[in-house]
Structure formats: C-alpha cells, structure tokens
PDB file with SEQRES, HELIX, SHEET and CRYST1 records, atoms N, CA, C and O in Angstrom:
SEQRES   1 A   85  MET SER SER GLU ARG HIS ASN VAL PRO GLU ILE GLU ALA          
SEQRES   2 A   85  GLN THR SER PRO GLU VAL LEU LEU ASN PRO LEU THR VAL          
SEQRES   3 A   85  SER ARG ASN GLU ASN GLU ARG VAL PHE ILE GLU PRO SER          
SEQRES   4 A   85  VAL ASN SER ILE ARG VAL SER ILE ARG ILE LYS GLN ALA          
SEQRES   5 A   85  ASP GLU ILE GLU HIS ILE LEU VAL HIS LYS PHE THR ARG          
SEQRES   6 A   85  PHE LEU THR GLN ARG ALA GLU SER PHE PHE ILE LEU ARG          
SEQRES   7 A   85  ARG LYS PRO VAL LYS VAL ARG                                  
HELIX    1 AA1 GLU A   10  ALA A   13  1                                   4    
HELIX    2 AA2 PRO A   17  VAL A   19  5                                   3    
HELIX    3 AA3 GLU A   54  GLN A   69  1                                  16    
HELIX    4 AA4 ALA A   71  SER A   73  5                                   3    
SHEET    1 AA1 3 LEU A  24  ASN A  29  0                                        
SHEET    2 AA1 3 GLU A  32  PRO A  38 -1                                        
SHEET    3 AA1 3 ILE A  43  ARG A  48 -1                                        
CRYST1    1.000    1.000    1.000  90.00  90.00  90.00 P 1           1          
ATOM      1  N   MET A   1       2.877  15.210  -8.381  1.00  0.00           N  
ATOM      2  CA  MET A   1       1.466  14.959  -8.648  1.00  0.00           C  
ATOM      3  C   MET A   1       0.642  15.625  -7.544  1.00  0.00           C  
ATOM      4  O   MET A   1       0.709  15.227  -6.381  1.00  0.00           O  
ATOM      5  N   SER A   2      -0.088  16.582  -7.901  1.00  0.00           N  
ATOM      6  CA  SER A   2      -0.908  17.310  -6.944  1.00  0.00           C  
ATOM      7  C   SER A   2      -2.350  16.946  -7.165  1.00  0.00           C  
ATOM      8  O   SER A   2      -2.884  17.138  -8.257  1.00  0.00           O  
ATOM      9  N   SER A   3      -2.979  16.426  -6.149  1.00  0.00           N  
ATOM     10  CA  SER A   3      -4.412  16.147  -6.275  1.00  0.00           C  
ATOM     11  C   SER A   3      -5.099  16.679  -5.011  1.00  0.00           C  
ATOM     12  O   SER A   3      -4.629  16.495  -3.889  1.00  0.00           O  
ATOM     13  N   GLU A   4      -6.188  17.321  -5.240  1.00  0.00           N  
ATOM     14  CA  GLU A   4      -6.880  17.986  -4.138  1.00  0.00           C  
ATOM     15  C   GLU A   4      -7.665  16.985  -3.297  1.00  0.00           C  
ATOM     16  O   GLU A   4      -8.486  16.226  -3.813  1.00  0.00           O  
ATOM     17  N   ARG A   5      -7.397  16.998  -1.994  1.00  0.00           N  
ATOM     18  CA  ARG A   5      -8.100  16.178  -1.013  1.00  0.00           C  
ATOM     19  C   ARG A   5      -7.925  14.684  -1.231  1.00  0.00           C  
ATOM     20  O   ARG A   5      -8.777  13.892  -0.827  1.00  0.00           O  
ATOM     21  N   HIS A   6      -6.823  14.292  -1.867  1.00  0.00           N  
ATOM     22  CA  HIS A   6      -6.541  12.867  -2.059  1.00  0.00           C  
ATOM     23  C   HIS A   6      -5.125  12.617  -1.601  1.00  0.00           C  
ATOM     24  O   HIS A   6      -4.219  13.394  -1.900  1.00  0.00           O  
ATOM     25  N   ASN A   7      -4.934  11.537  -0.879  1.00  0.00           N  
ATOM     26  CA  ASN A   7      -3.605  11.104  -0.506  1.00  0.00           C  
ATOM     27  C   ASN A   7      -3.068  10.218  -1.611  1.00  0.00           C  
ATOM     28  O   ASN A   7      -3.599   9.135  -1.855  1.00  0.00           O  
ATOM     29  N   VAL A   8      -2.033  10.663  -2.272  1.00  0.00           N  
ATOM     30  CA  VAL A   8      -1.418   9.878  -3.345  1.00  0.00           C  
ATOM     31  C   VAL A   8      -0.220   9.164  -2.714  1.00  0.00           C  
ATOM     32  O   VAL A   8       0.594   9.804  -2.049  1.00  0.00           O  
ATOM     33  N   PRO A   9      -0.101   7.841  -2.913  1.00  0.00           N  
ATOM     34  CA  PRO A   9       1.071   7.115  -2.376  1.00  0.00           C  
ATOM     35  C   PRO A   9       2.355   7.688  -2.992  1.00  0.00           C  
ATOM     36  O   PRO A   9       2.553   7.659  -4.207  1.00  0.00           O  
ATOM     37  N   GLU A  10       3.200   8.198  -2.130  1.00  0.00           N  
ATOM     38  CA  GLU A  10       4.465   8.820  -2.619  1.00  0.00           C  
ATOM     39  C   GLU A  10       5.367   7.810  -3.283  1.00  0.00           C  
ATOM     40  O   GLU A  10       6.129   8.168  -4.180  1.00  0.00           O  
ATOM     41  N   ILE A  11       5.306   6.565  -2.874  1.00  0.00           N  
ATOM     42  CA  ILE A  11       6.170   5.579  -3.493  1.00  0.00           C  
ATOM     43  C   ILE A  11       5.785   5.374  -4.944  1.00  0.00           C  
ATOM     44  O   ILE A  11       6.640   5.021  -5.756  1.00  0.00           O  
ATOM     45  N   GLU A  12       4.526   5.582  -5.294  1.00  0.00           N  
ATOM     46  CA  GLU A  12       4.081   5.477  -6.668  1.00  0.00           C  
ATOM     47  C   GLU A  12       4.306   6.773  -7.431  1.00  0.00           C  
ATOM     48  O   GLU A  12       4.794   6.737  -8.561  1.00  0.00           O  
ATOM     49  N   ALA A  13       3.967   7.908  -6.851  1.00  0.00           N  
ATOM     50  CA  ALA A  13       4.061   9.185  -7.537  1.00  0.00           C  
ATOM     51  C   ALA A  13       5.509   9.672  -7.673  1.00  0.00           C  
ATOM     52  O   ALA A  13       5.896  10.217  -8.707  1.00  0.00           O  
ATOM     53  N   GLN A  14       6.308   9.464  -6.603  1.00  0.00           N  
ATOM     54  CA  GLN A  14       7.700   9.897  -6.545  1.00  0.00           C  
ATOM     55  C   GLN A  14       7.876  11.326  -7.006  1.00  0.00           C  
ATOM     56  O   GLN A  14       8.718  11.624  -7.854  1.00  0.00           O  
ATOM     57  N   THR A  15       7.047  12.232  -6.419  1.00  0.00           N  
ATOM     58  CA  THR A  15       7.105  13.643  -6.794  1.00  0.00           C  
ATOM     59  C   THR A  15       8.208  14.388  -6.034  1.00  0.00           C  
ATOM     60  O   THR A  15       8.789  15.336  -6.563  1.00  0.00           O  
ATOM     61  N   SER A  16       8.503  13.965  -4.792  1.00  0.00           N  
ATOM     62  CA  SER A  16       9.532  14.634  -4.019  1.00  0.00           C  
ATOM     63  C   SER A  16      10.426  13.610  -3.369  1.00  0.00           C  
ATOM     64  O   SER A  16       9.963  12.819  -2.547  1.00  0.00           O  
ATOM     65  N   PRO A  17      11.712  13.605  -3.722  1.00  0.00           N  
ATOM     66  CA  PRO A  17      12.631  12.565  -3.189  1.00  0.00           C  
ATOM     67  C   PRO A  17      12.864  12.646  -1.696  1.00  0.00           C  
ATOM     68  O   PRO A  17      13.304  11.665  -1.097  1.00  0.00           O  
ATOM     69  N   GLU A  18      12.581  13.798  -1.064  1.00  0.00           N  
ATOM     70  CA  GLU A  18      12.854  13.909   0.368  1.00  0.00           C  
ATOM     71  C   GLU A  18      11.868  13.139   1.226  1.00  0.00           C  
ATOM     72  O   GLU A  18      12.128  12.934   2.412  1.00  0.00           O  
ATOM     73  N   VAL A  19      10.753  12.707   0.674  1.00  0.00           N  
ATOM     74  CA  VAL A  19       9.777  11.919   1.455  1.00  0.00           C  
ATOM     75  C   VAL A  19       9.952  10.423   1.210  1.00  0.00           C  
ATOM     76  O   VAL A  19       9.285   9.619   1.861  1.00  0.00           O  
ATOM     77  N   LEU A  20      10.828  10.032   0.290  1.00  0.00           N  
ATOM     78  CA  LEU A  20      11.128   8.614   0.084  1.00  0.00           C  
ATOM     79  C   LEU A  20      12.226   8.198   1.037  1.00  0.00           C  
ATOM     80  O   LEU A  20      13.255   8.868   1.130  1.00  0.00           O  
ATOM     81  N   LEU A  21      12.026   7.131   1.726  1.00  0.00           N  
ATOM     82  CA  LEU A  21      13.015   6.635   2.687  1.00  0.00           C  
ATOM     83  C   LEU A  21      13.942   5.658   1.962  1.00  0.00           C  
ATOM     84  O   LEU A  21      13.730   5.326   0.796  1.00  0.00           O  
ATOM     85  N   ASN A  22      14.971   5.209   2.679  1.00  0.00           N  
ATOM     86  CA  ASN A  22      15.960   4.294   2.061  1.00  0.00           C  
ATOM     87  C   ASN A  22      15.347   2.920   1.814  1.00  0.00           C  
ATOM     88  O   ASN A  22      14.776   2.314   2.721  1.00  0.00           O  
ATOM     89  N   PRO A  23      15.471   2.430   0.570  1.00  0.00           N  
ATOM     90  CA  PRO A  23      14.956   1.089   0.292  1.00  0.00           C  
ATOM     91  C   PRO A  23      15.827   0.034   0.935  1.00  0.00           C  
ATOM     92  O   PRO A  23      17.021   0.237   1.155  1.00  0.00           O  
ATOM     93  N   LEU A  24      15.208  -1.105   1.234  1.00  0.00           N  
ATOM     94  CA  LEU A  24      15.885  -2.197   1.931  1.00  0.00           C  
ATOM     95  C   LEU A  24      15.682  -3.513   1.184  1.00  0.00           C  
ATOM     96  O   LEU A  24      14.569  -3.827   0.760  1.00  0.00           O  
ATOM     97  N   THR A  25      16.736  -4.261   1.029  1.00  0.00           N  
ATOM     98  CA  THR A  25      16.619  -5.592   0.413  1.00  0.00           C  
ATOM     99  C   THR A  25      16.995  -6.647   1.450  1.00  0.00           C  
ATOM    100  O   THR A  25      18.072  -6.595   2.043  1.00  0.00           O  
ATOM    101  N   VAL A  26      16.111  -7.586   1.655  1.00  0.00           N  
ATOM    102  CA  VAL A  26      16.378  -8.736   2.506  1.00  0.00           C  
ATOM    103  C   VAL A  26      16.479  -9.928   1.599  1.00  0.00           C  
ATOM    104  O   VAL A  26      15.547 -10.226   0.851  1.00  0.00           O  
ATOM    105  N   SER A  27      17.617 -10.625   1.654  1.00  0.00           N  
ATOM    106  CA  SER A  27      17.873 -11.652   0.650  1.00  0.00           C  
ATOM    107  C   SER A  27      18.452 -12.921   1.274  1.00  0.00           C  
ATOM    108  O   SER A  27      19.336 -12.854   2.128  1.00  0.00           O  
ATOM    109  N   ARG A  28      17.955 -14.060   0.848  1.00  0.00           N  
ATOM    110  CA  ARG A  28      18.596 -15.327   1.217  1.00  0.00           C  
ATOM    111  C   ARG A  28      19.622 -15.692   0.186  1.00  0.00           C  
ATOM    112  O   ARG A  28      20.737 -16.107   0.504  1.00  0.00           O  
ATOM    113  N   ASN A  29      19.228 -15.529  -1.059  1.00  0.00           N  
ATOM    114  CA  ASN A  29      20.145 -15.779  -2.204  1.00  0.00           C  
ATOM    115  C   ASN A  29      19.592 -14.978  -3.396  1.00  0.00           C  
ATOM    116  O   ASN A  29      18.698 -14.149  -3.226  1.00  0.00           O  
ATOM    117  N   GLU A  30      20.120 -15.227  -4.585  1.00  0.00           N  
ATOM    118  CA  GLU A  30      19.739 -14.468  -5.768  1.00  0.00           C  
ATOM    119  C   GLU A  30      18.246 -14.656  -6.123  1.00  0.00           C  
ATOM    120  O   GLU A  30      17.615 -13.739  -6.647  1.00  0.00           O  
ATOM    121  N   ASN A  31      17.695 -15.828  -5.839  1.00  0.00           N  
ATOM    122  CA  ASN A  31      16.326 -16.119  -6.268  1.00  0.00           C  
ATOM    123  C   ASN A  31      15.281 -15.925  -5.164  1.00  0.00           C  
ATOM    124  O   ASN A  31      14.086 -16.064  -5.426  1.00  0.00           O  
ATOM    125  N   GLU A  32      15.696 -15.613  -3.958  1.00  0.00           N  
ATOM    126  CA  GLU A  32      14.739 -15.431  -2.860  1.00  0.00           C  
ATOM    127  C   GLU A  32      15.078 -14.146  -2.134  1.00  0.00           C  
ATOM    128  O   GLU A  32      16.046 -14.074  -1.375  1.00  0.00           O  
ATOM    129  N   ARG A  33      14.261 -13.129  -2.381  1.00  0.00           N  
ATOM    130  CA  ARG A  33      14.517 -11.842  -1.700  1.00  0.00           C  
ATOM    131  C   ARG A  33      13.260 -11.010  -1.637  1.00  0.00           C  
ATOM    132  O   ARG A  33      12.290 -11.245  -2.357  1.00  0.00           O  
ATOM    133  N   VAL A  34      13.303 -10.025  -0.749  1.00  0.00           N  
ATOM    134  CA  VAL A  34      12.215  -9.071  -0.572  1.00  0.00           C  
ATOM    135  C   VAL A  34      12.813  -7.670  -0.692  1.00  0.00           C  
ATOM    136  O   VAL A  34      13.821  -7.356  -0.060  1.00  0.00           O  
ATOM    137  N   PHE A  35      12.184  -6.849  -1.499  1.00  0.00           N  
ATOM    138  CA  PHE A  35      12.638  -5.467  -1.697  1.00  0.00           C  
ATOM    139  C   PHE A  35      11.580  -4.536  -1.110  1.00  0.00           C  
ATOM    140  O   PHE A  35      10.444  -4.515  -1.584  1.00  0.00           O  
ATOM    141  N   ILE A  36      11.942  -3.763  -0.081  1.00  0.00           N  
ATOM    142  CA  ILE A  36      10.999  -2.906   0.629  1.00  0.00           C  
ATOM    143  C   ILE A  36      11.345  -1.457   0.336  1.00  0.00           C  
ATOM    144  O   ILE A  36      12.467  -1.004   0.564  1.00  0.00           O  
ATOM    145  N   GLU A  37      10.331  -0.730  -0.186  1.00  0.00           N  
ATOM    146  CA  GLU A  37      10.512   0.690  -0.502  1.00  0.00           C  
ATOM    147  C   GLU A  37       9.548   1.523   0.339  1.00  0.00           C  
ATOM    148  O   GLU A  37       8.377   1.648  -0.020  1.00  0.00           O  
ATOM    149  N   PRO A  38      10.006   2.089   1.436  1.00  0.00           N  
ATOM    150  CA  PRO A  38       9.135   2.890   2.286  1.00  0.00           C  
ATOM    151  C   PRO A  38       9.104   4.369   1.880  1.00  0.00           C  
ATOM    152  O   PRO A  38      10.044   4.882   1.272  1.00  0.00           O  
ATOM    153  N   SER A  39       8.009   5.033   2.226  1.00  0.00           N  
ATOM    154  CA  SER A  39       7.928   6.496   2.099  1.00  0.00           C  
ATOM    155  C   SER A  39       7.102   6.975   3.285  1.00  0.00           C  
ATOM    156  O   SER A  39       6.728   6.181   4.148  1.00  0.00           O  
ATOM    157  N   VAL A  40       6.819   8.273   3.326  1.00  0.00           N  
ATOM    158  CA  VAL A  40       6.110   8.815   4.491  1.00  0.00           C  
ATOM    159  C   VAL A  40       4.649   8.351   4.591  1.00  0.00           C  
ATOM    160  O   VAL A  40       4.106   8.277   5.694  1.00  0.00           O  
ATOM    161  N   ASN A  41       4.010   8.040   3.466  1.00  0.00           N  
ATOM    162  CA  ASN A  41       2.601   7.663   3.523  1.00  0.00           C  
ATOM    163  C   ASN A  41       2.270   6.327   2.861  1.00  0.00           C  
ATOM    164  O   ASN A  41       1.097   5.992   2.698  1.00  0.00           O  
ATOM    165  N   SER A  42       3.279   5.572   2.483  1.00  0.00           N  
ATOM    166  CA  SER A  42       3.013   4.292   1.806  1.00  0.00           C  
ATOM    167  C   SER A  42       4.279   3.412   1.838  1.00  0.00           C  
ATOM    168  O   SER A  42       5.364   3.854   2.217  1.00  0.00           O  
ATOM    169  N   ILE A  43       4.095   2.189   1.437  1.00  0.00           N  
ATOM    170  CA  ILE A  43       5.200   1.237   1.364  1.00  0.00           C  
ATOM    171  C   ILE A  43       4.930   0.307   0.187  1.00  0.00           C  
ATOM    172  O   ILE A  43       3.792  -0.089  -0.065  1.00  0.00           O  
ATOM    173  N   ARG A  44       5.989  -0.030  -0.522  1.00  0.00           N  
ATOM    174  CA  ARG A  44       5.865  -1.023  -1.599  1.00  0.00           C  
ATOM    175  C   ARG A  44       6.782  -2.177  -1.269  1.00  0.00           C  
ATOM    176  O   ARG A  44       7.969  -1.988  -1.007  1.00  0.00           O  
ATOM    177  N   VAL A  45       6.218  -3.387  -1.284  1.00  0.00           N  
ATOM    178  CA  VAL A  45       6.971  -4.595  -0.983  1.00  0.00           C  
ATOM    179  C   VAL A  45       6.967  -5.483  -2.217  1.00  0.00           C  
ATOM    180  O   VAL A  45       5.908  -5.882  -2.701  1.00  0.00           O  
ATOM    181  N   SER A  46       8.157  -5.791  -2.724  1.00  0.00           N  
ATOM    182  CA  SER A  46       8.301  -6.653  -3.873  1.00  0.00           C  
ATOM    183  C   SER A  46       8.917  -7.967  -3.398  1.00  0.00           C  
ATOM    184  O   SER A  46       9.954  -7.963  -2.735  1.00  0.00           O  
ATOM    185  N   ILE A  47       8.296  -9.067  -3.729  1.00  0.00           N  
ATOM    186  CA  ILE A  47       8.734 -10.397  -3.273  1.00  0.00           C  
ATOM    187  C   ILE A  47       9.181 -11.194  -4.470  1.00  0.00           C  
ATOM    188  O   ILE A  47       8.463 -11.313  -5.463  1.00  0.00           O  
ATOM    189  N   ARG A  48      10.379 -11.739  -4.368  1.00  0.00           N  
ATOM    190  CA  ARG A  48      10.867 -12.676  -5.403  1.00  0.00           C  
ATOM    191  C   ARG A  48      11.032 -14.041  -4.753  1.00  0.00           C  
ATOM    192  O   ARG A  48      11.750 -14.198  -3.765  1.00  0.00           O  
ATOM    193  N   ILE A  49      10.344 -15.032  -5.338  1.00  0.00           N  
ATOM    194  CA  ILE A  49      10.329 -16.367  -4.768  1.00  0.00           C  
ATOM    195  C   ILE A  49      10.924 -17.341  -5.797  1.00  0.00           C  
ATOM    196  O   ILE A  49      10.632 -17.270  -6.991  1.00  0.00           O  
ATOM    197  N   LYS A  50      11.763 -18.245  -5.296  1.00  0.00           N  
ATOM    198  CA  LYS A  50      12.375 -19.223  -6.160  1.00  0.00           C  
ATOM    199  C   LYS A  50      11.340 -20.114  -6.816  1.00  0.00           C  
ATOM    200  O   LYS A  50      10.430 -20.595  -6.140  1.00  0.00           O  
ATOM    201  N   GLN A  51      11.456 -20.347  -8.125  1.00  0.00           N  
ATOM    202  CA  GLN A  51      10.561 -21.212  -8.854  1.00  0.00           C  
ATOM    203  C   GLN A  51      11.409 -22.139  -9.710  1.00  0.00           C  
ATOM    204  O   GLN A  51      11.405 -22.043 -10.937  1.00  0.00           O  
ATOM    205  N   ALA A  52      12.141 -23.045  -9.050  1.00  0.00           N  
ATOM    206  CA  ALA A  52      13.066 -23.886  -9.776  1.00  0.00           C  
ATOM    207  C   ALA A  52      12.411 -25.052 -10.508  1.00  0.00           C  
ATOM    208  O   ALA A  52      12.893 -25.483 -11.555  1.00  0.00           O  
ATOM    209  N   ASP A  53      11.324 -25.556  -9.961  1.00  0.00           N  
ATOM    210  CA  ASP A  53      10.664 -26.682 -10.622  1.00  0.00           C  
ATOM    211  C   ASP A  53       9.135 -26.432 -10.656  1.00  0.00           C  
ATOM    212  O   ASP A  53       8.646 -25.388 -10.224  1.00  0.00           O  
ATOM    213  N   GLU A  54       8.422 -27.412 -11.177  1.00  0.00           N  
ATOM    214  CA  GLU A  54       6.977 -27.272 -11.377  1.00  0.00           C  
ATOM    215  C   GLU A  54       6.228 -27.127 -10.060  1.00  0.00           C  
ATOM    216  O   GLU A  54       5.279 -26.347  -9.972  1.00  0.00           O  
ATOM    217  N   ILE A  55       6.641 -27.868  -9.033  1.00  0.00           N  
ATOM    218  CA  ILE A  55       5.945 -27.794  -7.730  1.00  0.00           C  
ATOM    219  C   ILE A  55       6.101 -26.401  -7.124  1.00  0.00           C  
ATOM    220  O   ILE A  55       5.132 -25.839  -6.613  1.00  0.00           O  
ATOM    221  N   GLU A  56       7.290 -25.848  -7.173  1.00  0.00           N  
ATOM    222  CA  GLU A  56       7.491 -24.482  -6.629  1.00  0.00           C  
ATOM    223  C   GLU A  56       6.696 -23.478  -7.440  1.00  0.00           C  
ATOM    224  O   GLU A  56       6.168 -22.515  -6.882  1.00  0.00           O  
ATOM    225  N   HIS A  57       6.600 -23.680  -8.734  1.00  0.00           N  
ATOM    226  CA  HIS A  57       5.818 -22.778  -9.595  1.00  0.00           C  
ATOM    227  C   HIS A  57       4.343 -22.798  -9.206  1.00  0.00           C  
ATOM    228  O   HIS A  57       3.704 -21.747  -9.146  1.00  0.00           O  
ATOM    229  N   ILE A  58       3.801 -23.980  -8.941  1.00  0.00           N  
ATOM    230  CA  ILE A  58       2.422 -24.153  -8.506  1.00  0.00           C  
ATOM    231  C   ILE A  58       2.192 -23.506  -7.144  1.00  0.00           C  
ATOM    232  O   ILE A  58       1.167 -22.858  -6.931  1.00  0.00           O  
ATOM    233  N   LEU A  59       3.151 -23.681  -6.210  1.00  0.00           N  
ATOM    234  CA  LEU A  59       3.007 -23.085  -4.896  1.00  0.00           C  
ATOM    235  C   LEU A  59       3.031 -21.564  -4.946  1.00  0.00           C  
ATOM    236  O   LEU A  59       2.283 -20.902  -4.227  1.00  0.00           O  
ATOM    237  N   VAL A  60       3.892 -21.013  -5.793  1.00  0.00           N  
ATOM    238  CA  VAL A  60       3.926 -19.556  -5.963  1.00  0.00           C  
ATOM    239  C   VAL A  60       2.629 -19.059  -6.567  1.00  0.00           C  
ATOM    240  O   VAL A  60       2.128 -18.006  -6.172  1.00  0.00           O  
ATOM    241  N   HIS A  61       2.088 -19.780  -7.493  1.00  0.00           N  
ATOM    242  CA  HIS A  61       0.814 -19.405  -8.119  1.00  0.00           C  
ATOM    243  C   HIS A  61      -0.317 -19.402  -7.072  1.00  0.00           C  
ATOM    244  O   HIS A  61      -1.152 -18.497  -7.056  1.00  0.00           O  
ATOM    245  N   LYS A  62      -0.332 -20.420  -6.205  1.00  0.00           N  
ATOM    246  CA  LYS A  62      -1.371 -20.496  -5.165  1.00  0.00           C  
ATOM    247  C   LYS A  62      -1.187 -19.364  -4.138  1.00  0.00           C  
ATOM    248  O   LYS A  62      -2.177 -18.807  -3.664  1.00  0.00           O  
ATOM    249  N   PHE A  63       0.050 -19.017  -3.790  1.00  0.00           N  
ATOM    250  CA  PHE A  63       0.339 -17.937  -2.852  1.00  0.00           C  
ATOM    251  C   PHE A  63      -0.104 -16.601  -3.473  1.00  0.00           C  
ATOM    252  O   PHE A  63      -0.671 -15.762  -2.774  1.00  0.00           O  
ATOM    253  N   THR A  64       0.145 -16.397  -4.762  1.00  0.00           N  
ATOM    254  CA  THR A  64      -0.291 -15.175  -5.456  1.00  0.00           C  
ATOM    255  C   THR A  64      -1.791 -15.077  -5.479  1.00  0.00           C  
ATOM    256  O   THR A  64      -2.347 -14.003  -5.250  1.00  0.00           O  
ATOM    257  N   ARG A  65      -2.470 -16.196  -5.757  1.00  0.00           N  
ATOM    258  CA  ARG A  65      -3.935 -16.209  -5.730  1.00  0.00           C  
ATOM    259  C   ARG A  65      -4.482 -15.888  -4.347  1.00  0.00           C  
ATOM    260  O   ARG A  65      -5.464 -15.161  -4.199  1.00  0.00           O  
ATOM    261  N   PHE A  66      -3.811 -16.457  -3.320  1.00  0.00           N  
ATOM    262  CA  PHE A  66      -4.197 -16.189  -1.925  1.00  0.00           C  
ATOM    263  C   PHE A  66      -4.171 -14.703  -1.628  1.00  0.00           C  
ATOM    264  O   PHE A  66      -5.115 -14.163  -1.051  1.00  0.00           O  
ATOM    265  N   LEU A  67      -3.079 -14.033  -2.025  1.00  0.00           N  
ATOM    266  CA  LEU A  67      -2.966 -12.601  -1.798  1.00  0.00           C  
ATOM    267  C   LEU A  67      -3.964 -11.811  -2.632  1.00  0.00           C  
ATOM    268  O   LEU A  67      -4.571 -10.852  -2.155  1.00  0.00           O  
ATOM    269  N   THR A  68      -4.124 -12.231  -3.890  1.00  0.00           N  
ATOM    270  CA  THR A  68      -5.034 -11.499  -4.782  1.00  0.00           C  
ATOM    271  C   THR A  68      -6.502 -11.581  -4.284  1.00  0.00           C  
ATOM    272  O   THR A  68      -7.257 -10.618  -4.418  1.00  0.00           O  
ATOM    273  N   GLN A  69      -6.887 -12.713  -3.724  1.00  0.00           N  
ATOM    274  CA  GLN A  69      -8.244 -12.855  -3.195  1.00  0.00           C  
ATOM    275  C   GLN A  69      -8.479 -11.950  -1.985  1.00  0.00           C  
ATOM    276  O   GLN A  69      -9.620 -11.604  -1.679  1.00  0.00           O  
ATOM    277  N   ARG A  70      -7.420 -11.574  -1.311  1.00  0.00           N  
ATOM    278  CA  ARG A  70      -7.534 -10.720  -0.148  1.00  0.00           C  
ATOM    279  C   ARG A  70      -7.126  -9.254  -0.467  1.00  0.00           C  
ATOM    280  O   ARG A  70      -6.821  -8.466   0.427  1.00  0.00           O  
ATOM    281  N   ALA A  71      -7.137  -8.939  -1.741  1.00  0.00           N  
ATOM    282  CA  ALA A  71      -6.704  -7.594  -2.171  1.00  0.00           C  
ATOM    283  C   ALA A  71      -7.587  -6.501  -1.661  1.00  0.00           C  
ATOM    284  O   ALA A  71      -7.182  -5.338  -1.672  1.00  0.00           O  
ATOM    285  N   GLU A  72      -8.797  -6.822  -1.207  1.00  0.00           N  
ATOM    286  CA  GLU A  72      -9.683  -5.774  -0.665  1.00  0.00           C  
ATOM    287  C   GLU A  72      -9.079  -5.150   0.577  1.00  0.00           C  
ATOM    288  O   GLU A  72      -9.322  -3.976   0.853  1.00  0.00           O  
ATOM    289  N   SER A  73      -8.300  -5.904   1.330  1.00  0.00           N  
ATOM    290  CA  SER A  73      -7.705  -5.356   2.536  1.00  0.00           C  
ATOM    291  C   SER A  73      -6.427  -4.558   2.272  1.00  0.00           C  
ATOM    292  O   SER A  73      -5.905  -3.918   3.184  1.00  0.00           O  
ATOM    293  N   PHE A  74      -5.917  -4.587   1.043  1.00  0.00           N  
ATOM    294  CA  PHE A  74      -4.773  -3.797   0.635  1.00  0.00           C  
ATOM    295  C   PHE A  74      -5.284  -2.603  -0.162  1.00  0.00           C  
ATOM    296  O   PHE A  74      -6.316  -2.694  -0.827  1.00  0.00           O  
ATOM    297  N   PHE A  75      -4.581  -1.511  -0.098  1.00  0.00           N  
ATOM    298  CA  PHE A  75      -4.936  -0.363  -0.937  1.00  0.00           C  
ATOM    299  C   PHE A  75      -4.584  -0.631  -2.393  1.00  0.00           C  
ATOM    300  O   PHE A  75      -5.372  -0.331  -3.290  1.00  0.00           O  
ATOM    301  N   ILE A  76      -3.402  -1.197  -2.630  1.00  0.00           N  
ATOM    302  CA  ILE A  76      -2.963  -1.502  -3.984  1.00  0.00           C  
ATOM    303  C   ILE A  76      -2.304  -2.870  -3.941  1.00  0.00           C  
ATOM    304  O   ILE A  76      -1.455  -3.120  -3.085  1.00  0.00           O  
ATOM    305  N   LEU A  77      -2.682  -3.754  -4.846  1.00  0.00           N  
ATOM    306  CA  LEU A  77      -2.055  -5.038  -4.994  1.00  0.00           C  
ATOM    307  C   LEU A  77      -2.072  -5.366  -6.474  1.00  0.00           C  
ATOM    308  O   LEU A  77      -3.123  -5.408  -7.113  1.00  0.00           O  
ATOM    309  N   ARG A  78      -0.894  -5.593  -6.995  1.00  0.00           N  
ATOM    310  CA  ARG A  78      -0.792  -5.897  -8.408  1.00  0.00           C  
ATOM    311  C   ARG A  78       0.499  -6.697  -8.669  1.00  0.00           C  
ATOM    312  O   ARG A  78       1.445  -6.699  -7.882  1.00  0.00           O  
ATOM    313  N   ARG A  79       0.469  -7.350  -9.786  1.00  0.00           N  
ATOM    314  CA  ARG A  79       1.629  -8.143 -10.187  1.00  0.00           C  
ATOM    315  C   ARG A  79       2.351  -7.359 -11.287  1.00  0.00           C  
ATOM    316  O   ARG A  79       1.978  -7.422 -12.459  1.00  0.00           O  
ATOM    317  N   LYS A  80       3.366  -6.636 -10.897  1.00  0.00           N  
ATOM    318  CA  LYS A  80       4.157  -5.847 -11.841  1.00  0.00           C  
ATOM    319  C   LYS A  80       5.588  -5.890 -11.402  1.00  0.00           C  
ATOM    320  O   LYS A  80       5.871  -5.547 -10.254  1.00  0.00           O  
ATOM    321  N   PRO A  81       6.522  -6.295 -12.256  1.00  0.00           N  
ATOM    322  CA  PRO A  81       7.909  -6.341 -11.857  1.00  0.00           C  
ATOM    323  C   PRO A  81       8.482  -4.945 -11.598  1.00  0.00           C  
ATOM    324  O   PRO A  81       8.126  -3.983 -12.279  1.00  0.00           O  
ATOM    325  N   VAL A  82       9.374  -4.846 -10.607  1.00  0.00           N  
ATOM    326  CA  VAL A  82       9.993  -3.582 -10.257  1.00  0.00           C  
ATOM    327  C   VAL A  82      11.440  -3.618 -10.732  1.00  0.00           C  
ATOM    328  O   VAL A  82      12.108  -4.647 -10.628  1.00  0.00           O  
ATOM    329  N   LYS A  83      11.924  -2.489 -11.257  1.00  0.00           N  
ATOM    330  CA  LYS A  83      13.329  -2.388 -11.675  1.00  0.00           C  
ATOM    331  C   LYS A  83      14.164  -2.308 -10.417  1.00  0.00           C  
ATOM    332  O   LYS A  83      13.982  -1.396  -9.610  1.00  0.00           O  
ATOM    333  N   VAL A  84      15.087  -3.258 -10.235  1.00  0.00           N  
ATOM    334  CA  VAL A  84      15.949  -3.257  -9.067  1.00  0.00           C  
ATOM    335  C   VAL A  84      17.085  -2.276  -9.284  1.00  0.00           C  
ATOM    336  O   VAL A  84      17.783  -2.323 -10.297  1.00  0.00           O  
ATOM    337  N   ARG A  85      17.255  -1.399  -8.332  1.00  0.00           N  
ATOM    338  CA  ARG A  85      18.300  -0.370  -8.440  1.00  0.00           C  
ATOM    339  C   ARG A  85      19.626  -0.827  -7.942  1.00  0.00           C  
ATOM    340  O   ARG A  85      20.592  -0.065  -7.973  1.00  0.00           O  
TER     341      ARG A  85                                                      
END                                                                             
C-alpha cells in the first residue's frame, strides 16, 4: 500500500514482510493471553480476557468501555478479533 506523505501502519497494511517483527504471545492459560504484533512503525496488541461468569463479563465490558473512552490517545482502537497463527 503506497500512500503519498502518509505513514501507514505496517501491521495493518502488511505490504512488506521484512518490516514485520516476530509476534509474541504472553499467556497465563488458554483463556487469558496477550498477542503482540510489532512492526517498524506500529504495534497491534490483542488481549483475551477470561469471561467465565456474569461478573467477569461485566468487568471486561467496563474495561473495554474504559479503553474506548480514551481512544483519542490511541491512533487506532477497535474491537475486532484477530486470527491466531
């Protein structure tokens, strides 16, 4: 993806594999993990949080709202599942 005078996040565009760094998974168990995908000009962090019961589901919803309300300080913030490789 070539765009004039715009920095495109390489982790999103994935135009050249040599600028993508090795992804890293930090995991407590199957239901609690963080997937970090770095590149030369951006990073994508995917968080999976355990939601076993109603209280945990409510807490995750509040945490997501907390991050979404502060989305102005992030370049990109969205709720979209990532395919785990």
